[in-house]
C-alpha positions as CSV (number, residue, x, y, z in Angstrom):
1,M,-110.6,-16.0,105.8
2,I,-108.9,-12.9,106.0
3,G,-106.0,-13.7,104.0
4,D,-102.2,-13.1,103.9
5,D,-100.1,-10.4,105.1
6,Q,-101.0,-8.5,101.6
7,T,-104.8,-7.7,103.1
8,V,-103.7,-4.8,105.5
9,R,-101.1,-3.9,103.2
10,S,-103.8,-3.6,100.2
11,I,-106.4,-2.0,102.6
12,F,-104.2,0.7,104.0
13,G,-101.3,1.1,101.4
14,A,-98.5,-0.1,103.6
15,P,-95.1,0.2,101.8
16,S,-93.8,-2.6,100.8
17,G,-91.0,-2.9,103.3
18,P,-90.1,-2.1,107.0
19,P,-89.7,2.1,107.1
20,T,-85.7,2.9,107.3
21,P,-85.1,4.5,110.7
22,G,-84.6,8.2,110.3
23,G,-81.9,10.9,111.4
24,P,-78.3,10.3,110.5
25,D,-76.7,10.7,113.6
26,G,-75.6,7.2,115.1
27,R,-74.3,8.6,118.4
28,R,-77.6,8.5,120.4
29,S,-77.6,6.2,123.1
30,P,-79.8,2.9,122.9
31,S,-82.1,4.3,125.3
32,S,-82.7,7.6,123.8
33,R,-83.2,5.5,120.4
34,S,-85.7,3.0,122.3
35,G,-87.8,5.8,123.8
36,E,-88.1,7.9,120.7
37,A,-89.3,4.6,119.0
38,T,-91.8,3.6,121.6
39,A,-92.9,7.4,121.4
40,H,-93.3,6.8,117.9
41,L,-95.2,4.1,118.2
42,G,-97.7,5.9,120.4
43,E,-97.8,8.5,117.9
44,L,-98.8,6.4,114.9
45,L,-101.6,4.6,116.6
46,Q,-103.1,8.4,117.7
47,R,-102.9,9.1,114.2
48,S,-104.3,6.3,113.0
49,S,-106.9,6.9,115.4
50,R,-107.8,10.0,113.4
51,G,-108.1,7.8,110.1
52,D,-104.6,8.2,108.9
53,E,-103.7,5.3,106.7
54,G,-100.2,6.1,106.3
55,A,-99.5,6.2,109.8
56,F,-101.0,3.0,110.0
57,A,-99.5,1.3,107.5
58,E,-96.3,2.5,109.2
59,L,-97.2,1.0,112.1
60,Y,-98.0,-2.0,110.4
61,D,-94.1,-2.5,109.0
62,A,-92.9,-1.6,112.2
63,T,-94.5,-4.4,114.5
64,S,-96.1,-7.0,111.7
65,A,-93.3,-9.6,113.0
66,R,-93.7,-9.3,116.6
67,V,-97.3,-9.4,116.2
68,H,-97.2,-12.5,113.9
69,G,-94.8,-14.0,116.1
70,L,-97.1,-14.0,119.2
71,A,-100.0,-15.3,117.2
72,V,-97.6,-18.5,116.3
73,R,-96.6,-19.2,119.7
74,V,-100.4,-18.7,120.7
75,V,-102.1,-21.1,117.8
76,R,-99.1,-23.3,116.8
77,D,-100.5,-23.1,113.2
78,P,-98.9,-20.3,110.6
79,A,-102.3,-20.0,108.4
80,Q,-104.2,-19.8,111.5
81,A,-101.6,-17.4,112.7
82,E,-101.6,-15.2,109.8
83,E,-105.5,-15.0,110.1
84,V,-105.3,-14.1,113.4
85,T,-102.8,-11.5,112.3
86,Q,-105.2,-10.0,110.4
87,E,-107.8,-9.7,112.6
88,A,-105.3,-8.2,115.0
89,Y,-104.9,-5.5,112.7
90,L,-108.7,-4.8,111.2
91,E,-109.2,-4.5,115.3
92,T,-106.5,-1.9,116.2
93,W,-107.7,0.1,112.9
94,R,-111.1,0.5,114.2
95,T,-110.1,1.0,118.2
96,A,-107.4,2.7,117.6
97,S,-109.3,5.9,119.7
98,R,-109.0,3.8,122.7
99,F,-105.2,3.5,123.0
100,D,-103.9,5.9,126.0
101,P,-100.3,6.3,126.6
102,A,-100.7,6.9,129.9
103,R,-101.6,3.7,130.5
104,G,-99.1,1.7,128.8
105,S,-96.7,1.7,125.8
106,A,-98.3,1.1,122.1
107,I,-96.9,-2.0,121.8
108,S,-98.2,-3.7,124.9
109,W,-101.6,-2.4,123.8
110,L,-101.2,-4.1,120.6
111,M,-100.2,-7.4,121.7
112,T,-102.9,-7.6,124.3
113,I,-105.1,-7.3,121.4
114,V,-103.3,-10.2,119.3
115,H,-103.3,-12.3,122.6
116,R,-106.7,-12.0,123.3
117,K,-107.8,-12.6,119.1
118,A,-105.3,-15.9,119.2
119,V,-106.7,-16.7,122.5
120,D,-110.2,-16.7,121.1
121,R,-109.3,-18.8,118.0
122,V,-107.7,-21.2,120.1
123,R,-111.0,-21.6,122.3
124,A,-112.9,-21.8,119.1
125,A,-110.9,-24.6,117.5
126,E,-111.3,-26.5,121.0
127,A,-114.8,-26.1,121.3
128,S,-115.2,-27.0,117.8
129,S,-113.2,-30.3,118.5
130,R,-115.4,-31.3,121.6
131,R,-118.6,-30.7,119.9
132,D,-117.5,-33.2,117.2
133,E,-116.1,-35.5,119.6
134,T,-119.1,-35.8,122.0
135,Y,-121.8,-35.2,119.5
136,H,-123.4,-38.3,120.5
137,H,-123.7,-37.2,124.1
138,R,-125.3,-34.2,123.3
139,N,-128.7,-34.6,125.5
140,R,-126.7,-36.2,128.4
141,P,-127.5,-34.4,131.3
142,V,-124.4,-32.5,132.9
143,E,-122.5,-34.1,135.6
144,H,-122.4,-32.0,139.5
145,D,-119.1,-32.1,139.0
146,S,-118.8,-30.6,135.6
147,T,-121.1,-28.0,136.4
148,A,-119.1,-27.0,139.8
149,E,-115.6,-27.3,137.8
150,A,-116.7,-24.8,135.2
151,A,-117.6,-22.5,137.7
152,H,-114.8,-22.7,140.0
153,S,-113.0,-22.1,136.6
154,S,-114.7,-18.9,136.3
155,M,-114.2,-17.8,139.8
156,E,-110.8,-18.3,139.1
157,A,-110.5,-16.3,135.7
158,H,-112.1,-13.3,137.5
159,R,-109.5,-13.5,140.7
160,V,-106.7,-13.2,138.0
161,R,-108.3,-10.5,136.1
162,T,-109.1,-8.6,139.4
163,A,-105.5,-9.2,140.7
164,L,-103.6,-7.9,137.6
165,A,-105.9,-4.8,137.6
166,S,-103.9,-4.2,140.9
167,L,-100.8,-3.8,139.5
168,T,-98.7,-0.7,138.3
169,T,-98.8,-0.5,134.6
170,V,-95.3,-1.6,134.2
171,Q,-95.9,-4.4,136.0
172,R,-99.0,-5.5,134.5
173,E,-97.2,-5.0,130.8
174,A,-94.2,-7.4,131.6
175,V,-96.2,-10.0,133.4
176,T,-98.9,-10.1,130.5
177,L,-96.2,-10.4,128.1
178,A,-94.5,-13.2,130.1
179,Y,-97.1,-14.9,131.1
180,L,-99.7,-14.5,128.9
181,G,-97.5,-13.9,125.7
182,G,-94.8,-16.4,126.7
183,Y,-92.0,-14.6,126.0
184,T,-88.3,-15.3,127.8
185,H,-87.2,-12.1,130.3
186,T,-84.8,-11.2,127.5
187,E,-87.8,-10.9,124.7
188,V,-89.8,-9.0,127.3
189,A,-87.1,-6.9,127.5
190,G,-87.1,-6.4,123.4
191,L,-90.8,-5.9,123.5
192,L,-90.8,-2.8,126.1
193,Q,-87.1,-1.5,124.9
194,L,-85.7,-2.1,128.6
195,P,-82.8,-3.4,129.7
196,V,-83.0,-7.5,130.7
197,G,-82.3,-6.8,134.6
198,T,-85.2,-3.9,134.4
199,A,-87.8,-6.6,132.7
200,K,-87.2,-9.2,135.6
201,T,-87.5,-7.0,138.3
202,R,-90.6,-5.8,136.9
203,I,-91.6,-9.3,136.2
204,R,-90.3,-10.5,139.4
205,D,-92.7,-7.4,141.5
206,G,-95.4,-8.0,139.4
207,L,-95.5,-11.9,140.2
208,I,-95.2,-11.1,144.0
209,R,-98.0,-8.5,143.7
210,L,-100.4,-10.7,142.0
211,R,-100.0,-13.3,144.4
212,D,-100.3,-11.1,147.6
213,A,-103.5,-9.7,145.9
214,M,-105.0,-13.5,145.3
215,G,-104.1,-14.5,148.6
216,V,-101.7,-17.4,147.7
217,G,-99.4,-18.4,150.5
218,Q,-95.7,-18.4,150.4
């Protein structure tokens, strides 16, 4: 077990509370502040890739609530979600150099790591449960239909990954958060710092393009 929310803080010396927004100018537009926040998260990731523990601590404080929220949505267990959160941040620290701001936002990159870790945890738990339930059938030959079904599922997963790769970066971000992360349109807009209408448009256009790429009929 990796531990509770203090684990990453103790490793990287994160401050005890969320960072205080800089600058006294309250007259900046929401879009300006959102753009600055997005750019700042990307800068923190890039500094983290160079071993800047203070930048990583600030990144953790700025994003941990959203990261943990996604983990809870997927694994449905608070204790498991805490472990997934810590695993995701540890991987983020190790692989921050792979972040490319030209391919998407920092929060989308981070959420992708969290979602993958959470899904891996769910799959591992399901696999363990299946092993327990079917232990007495372990030497039984695999039915042909089961093999065919597994092959079909693998092919479908490959088709989805290929289709996702055909989307634009902004469409892929929105679709991933909405349909892999389980977020509502409003929540996706908040995560990507976009107007709700823009988020809905990106999700809709991404789904249309995804459907066309997969050859799904009207």
